[in-house]
C-alpha positions in Angstrom: -30.5 -126.4 -1.1 -33.3 -125.7 0.9 -34.2 -129.6 2.9 -38.0 -130.0 3.1 -39.3 -133.0 4.5 -39.4 -136.0 2.8 -43.1 -136.5 4.2 -44.0 -133.1 2.9 -42.4 -133.5 -0.3 -44.1 -137.0 -1.1 -47.4 -135.1 0.0 -47.2 -131.6 -2.4 -46.1 -134.5 -5.5 -49.1 -136.8 -4.7 -51.4 -133.8 -4.4 -50.3 -132.6 -8.0 -50.9 -136.3 -9.6 -54.2 -135.3 -8.5 -54.7 -132.7 -9.9 -53.1 -134.1 -13.5 -56.1 -135.9 -13.4 -58.3 -133.3 -12.5 -56.9 -131.9 -15.9 -57.6 -134.4 -18.5 -60.9 -135.7 -16.8 -62.6 -132.3 -17.0 -61.1 -131.6 -20.4 -62.2 -134.8 -22.0 -65.2 -134.2 -20.9 -65.7 -130.9 -21.4 -64.7 -131.5 -25.4 -62.1 -128.6 -24.8 -59.6 -127.2 -23.1 -55.7 -127.0 -22.6 -54.0 -129.9 -21.2 -50.4 -128.9 -22.9 -50.2 -126.0 -20.2 -52.2 -127.1 -17.8 -49.9 -130.3 -17.2 -46.7 -128.3 -17.2 -48.0 -125.8 -14.6 -49.0 -128.8 -12.3 -46.4 -129.2 -9.3 -46.1 -125.2 -9.9 -49.6 -124.5 -8.7 -50.1 -127.2 -5.9 -46.5 -125.5 -4.2 -48.0 -122.5 -4.0 -51.5 -123.5 -3.1 -50.5 -126.2 -0.5 -47.2 -124.9 0.7 -46.2 -121.2 0.0 -49.0 -118.9 -0.4 -50.5 -117.9 2.8 -54.7 -117.9 1.9 -57.6 -119.7 3.4 -60.4 -121.4 1.2 -63.5 -120.2 3.5 -62.5 -116.7 3.2 -61.7 -116.2 -0.4 -62.2 -112.1 -0.1 -59.5 -112.0 3.1 -58.1 -109.0 2.8 -54.4 -109.6 3.5 -54.2 -113.4 1.1 -51.6 -114.1 -0.9 -52.8 -113.4 -4.9 -52.2 -115.3 -7.4 -52.7 -114.1 -11.4 -52.7 -116.8 -14.0 -51.8 -114.9 -16.8 -51.2 -117.4 -19.2 -54.9 -117.9 -18.7 -55.7 -120.9 -21.0 -54.5 -123.2 -17.9 -57.4 -122.5 -16.4 -58.1 -125.9 -16.4 -54.7 -126.6 -13.9 -56.1 -123.5 -11.8 -59.7 -125.3 -11.6 -58.2 -128.7 -10.6 -55.7 -127.0 -7.9 -58.8 -124.9 -6.8 -61.1 -127.5 -6.4 -58.4 -129.8 -4.2 -57.7 -126.5 -1.8 -61.4 -126.8 -1.0 -62.5 -123.4 -3.0 -65.4 -124.9 -4.2 -66.0 -129.0 -5.0 -63.9 -131.6 -7.2 -67.8 -132.5 -8.9 -67.8 -128.7 -9.7 -65.3 -129.4 -12.8 -67.7 -131.6 -14.2 -69.4 -128.8 -15.8 -65.8 -127.1 -16.7 -67.0 -124.6 -20.8 -70.5 -125.2 -20.0 -72.5 -121.6 -20.7 -73.9 -121.5 -17.4 -70.6 -122.7 -15.9 -68.8 -120.9 -13.0 -65.9 -122.5 -14.9 -65.4 -121.4 -17.8 -62.0 -122.0 -20.7 -60.4 -118.8 -19.0 -60.7 -117.6 -15.7 -63.7 -114.6 -14.8 -63.1 -113.4 -11.7 -66.4 -112.5 -11.2 -67.8 -116.3 -11.2 -65.6 -118.5 -9.1 -64.2 -117.7 -5.5 -60.5 -117.9 -5.5 -60.2 -116.6 -8.7 -58.5 -113.0 -8.7 -58.3 -111.6 -12.4 -59.9 -112.7 -15.5 -57.8 -113.3 -18.2 -57.2 -114.9 -20.9 -55.7 -112.3 -23.4 -51.8 -112.7 -23.2 -50.0 -110.3 -21.8 -51.6 -108.3 -19.0 -51.4 -110.0 -16.3 -48.3 -109.1 -15.6 -48.8 -105.5 -15.7 -52.0 -106.6 -13.3 -50.4 -108.6 -11.0 -48.0 -105.1 -10.6 -50.9 -103.2 -9.7 -52.0 -105.3 -6.9 -48.7 -105.3 -5.3 -48.1 -102.6 -5.8 -51.9 -101.4 -4.3 -50.7 -103.4 -1.3 -47.6 -102.4 -0.4 -49.5 -98.6 -0.4 -52.3 -100.3 1.9 -48.7 -101.2 4.6 -49.9 -104.8 3.8 -47.7 -107.3 3.9 -49.3 -109.8 1.3 -47.3 -110.6 -1.9 -48.9 -111.3 -5.4 -47.8 -114.5 -7.2 -48.4 -114.5 -11.6 -47.7 -117.3 -14.2 -46.7 -116.8 -17.5 -46.2 -118.4 -20.2 -43.2 -118.5 -23.2 -44.6 -118.1 -25.5 -46.7 -115.3 -23.7 -43.3 -113.8 -23.5 -43.2 -112.8 -26.5 -45.5 -109.7 -25.7 -44.7 -106.8 -25.0 -46.5 -105.5 -22.7 -44.8 -108.4 -20.3 -41.4 -106.2 -20.6 -43.5 -102.8 -20.3 -44.1 -104.2 -16.7 -41.0 -106.2 -16.1 -39.3 -102.6 -16.6 -42.3 -100.6 -14.3 -41.3 -103.3 -11.7 -37.8 -102.8 -11.2 -38.5 -99.2 -12.0 -40.6 -98.7 -8.7 -38.7 -101.3 -6.6 -41.6 -103.7 -6.0 -40.2 -107.0 -4.2 -43.2 -108.6 -3.1 -44.0 -109.9 -6.4 -42.9 -112.4 -7.9 -43.1 -113.9 -11.6 -43.2 -117.7 -12.3 -41.8 -118.5 -16.1 -43.8 -122.0 -17.6 -41.1 -122.3 -19.8 -42.0 -125.8 -21.3 -41.0 -124.1 -24.9 -43.8 -124.8 -27.1 -46.7 -122.8 -28.2 -49.8 -123.3 -30.2 -48.1 -123.4 -33.7 -44.8 -125.4 -32.7 -42.1 -124.7 -30.8 -41.5 -121.4 -29.2 -37.8 -120.4 -30.6 -39.5 -121.9 -34.0 -41.9 -119.1 -33.6 -40.3 -116.9 -31.9 -37.2 -117.3 -29.7 -37.3 -115.7 -26.1 -34.0 -117.2 -25.2 -32.3 -116.4 -23.1 -34.5 -116.0 -20.7 -32.4 -115.5 -17.4 -30.3 -112.8 -19.2 -33.1 -110.5 -20.7 -34.4 -111.1 -17.0 -31.3 -109.8 -15.2 -31.2 -107.5 -17.8 -34.4 -105.6 -16.4 -33.1 -106.1 -12.7 -35.2 -108.4 -11.7 -33.8 -110.8 -9.4 -33.6 -114.3 -11.4 -34.0 -118.1 -9.6 -33.6 -121.0 -12.1 -35.2 -124.5 -11.5 -36.2 -127.3 -12.9 -40.3 -127.1 -12.7 -41.2 -130.5 -11.8 -38.4 -130.8 -8.9 -40.9 -129.8 -6.5 -38.2 -129.1 -3.4 -36.9 -126.6 -5.7 -39.8 -125.2 -6.9 -40.8 -124.5 -3.0 -37.3 -123.8 -2.1 -37.4 -120.8 -5.2 -40.4 -119.3 -4.2 -39.7 -119.0 -0.1 -36.3 -117.6 -1.2 -38.1 -115.4 -3.1 -39.8 -113.7 0.0 -36.3 -112.9 1.4 -35.3 -110.7 -2.1 -36.0 -107.0 -1.1 -35.4 -103.8 -3.4 -36.5 -105.7 -6.3 -38.6 -108.4 -8.3 -38.5 -111.7 -8.2 -38.9 -114.6 -11.7 -38.5 -118.0 -11.1 -37.7 -119.8 -14.8 -39.2 -123.0 -14.1 -37.9 -124.9 -17.1 -41.4 -127.3 -17.6 -42.6 -129.8 -20.3 -45.7 -129.3 -21.4 -47.8 -132.3 -20.9 -46.2 -133.3 -18.3 -47.4 -136.8 -16.8 -48.9 -138.5 -19.8 -46.4 -139.9 -22.1 -48.4 -139.1 -25.4 -48.7 -135.3 -25.1 -45.3 -134.3 -23.9 -43.5 -131.7 -25.7 -46.1 -131.6 -28.3 -47.7 -128.8 -29.6 -50.6 -130.9 -30.8 -51.8 -131.1 -27.2 -51.9 -127.5 -26.6 -55.8 -127.3 -27.1 -57.0 -130.1 -28.4 -59.0 -132.5 -25.7 -58.2 -135.8 -25.5 -61.0 -138.5 -26.1 -62.1 -141.6 -24.6 -59.4 -143.9 -25.1 -57.0 -141.2 -24.7 -58.6 -140.4 -21.4 -57.7 -144.0 -20.2 -54.7 -144.2 -21.1 -53.9 -141.0 -19.3 -55.2 -141.2 -16.3 -53.7 -145.3 -16.0 -50.1 -143.2 -16.8 -50.9 -141.0 -13.5 -52.4 -143.3 -11.2 -49.5 -145.8 -11.8 -47.2 -143.4 -11.7 -48.9 -142.9 -8.2 -49.0 -146.3 -7.7 -44.8 -145.9 -8.1 -44.9 -143.3 -5.2 -46.7 -145.6 -2.9 -44.8 -148.9 -3.0 
């Protein structure tokens, strides 16, 4: 187990709470979006953008930056909230989410917003793009790393496994995939619709280095991501066990909140819970 200063862990937890507040507020105001998966990915995105990745918000096109690909593009609200907190654009712009003339579309558009590396939304494709980025970096002699977040429902897509096979074959060790394993997709539990278990065994069979963690334990998340940097000769997948709608009790584990915007009353309840959590952390 990696040791990290308690002050740093608390800082990251506070950032994640702010990101969750942005998520529910953004989606509620727009009346559209995907809160469940955006909330489940918040701790992972926080660890990546505020601790692990080598990035510069003032230079979003810096050639040697690390790359992040949101393959589960419907989690865009989570990515936007993270980018805003990290300084890629003003948080006030989150209020434009989903508008026809906004840079913040319901699925990410790389041509509109600084910090968005790949346009995504068609599930299964992001890992292939991330693989291409990682291989290109290796050919160019750059030391950057590529991170790709996929969903468990998305893992039902065949293209995910084609990319997994290719990445292992080419020994692409500068690629780290993170699986947001929250167990719930649009129409219900993943295991009832098309089971993907045993997940770890499948990725090991494809010759990936596999790390399993609690996707809401900040120490485990940053420990896994830093461990992946030391793996040579094969790609790494971090299987992050998460909770759909994490942080908002009435959303947690419920497929109904996959793509449903909270109304004003539900938003108030969600923010009260999230802000209460922050007060407890400071006590």
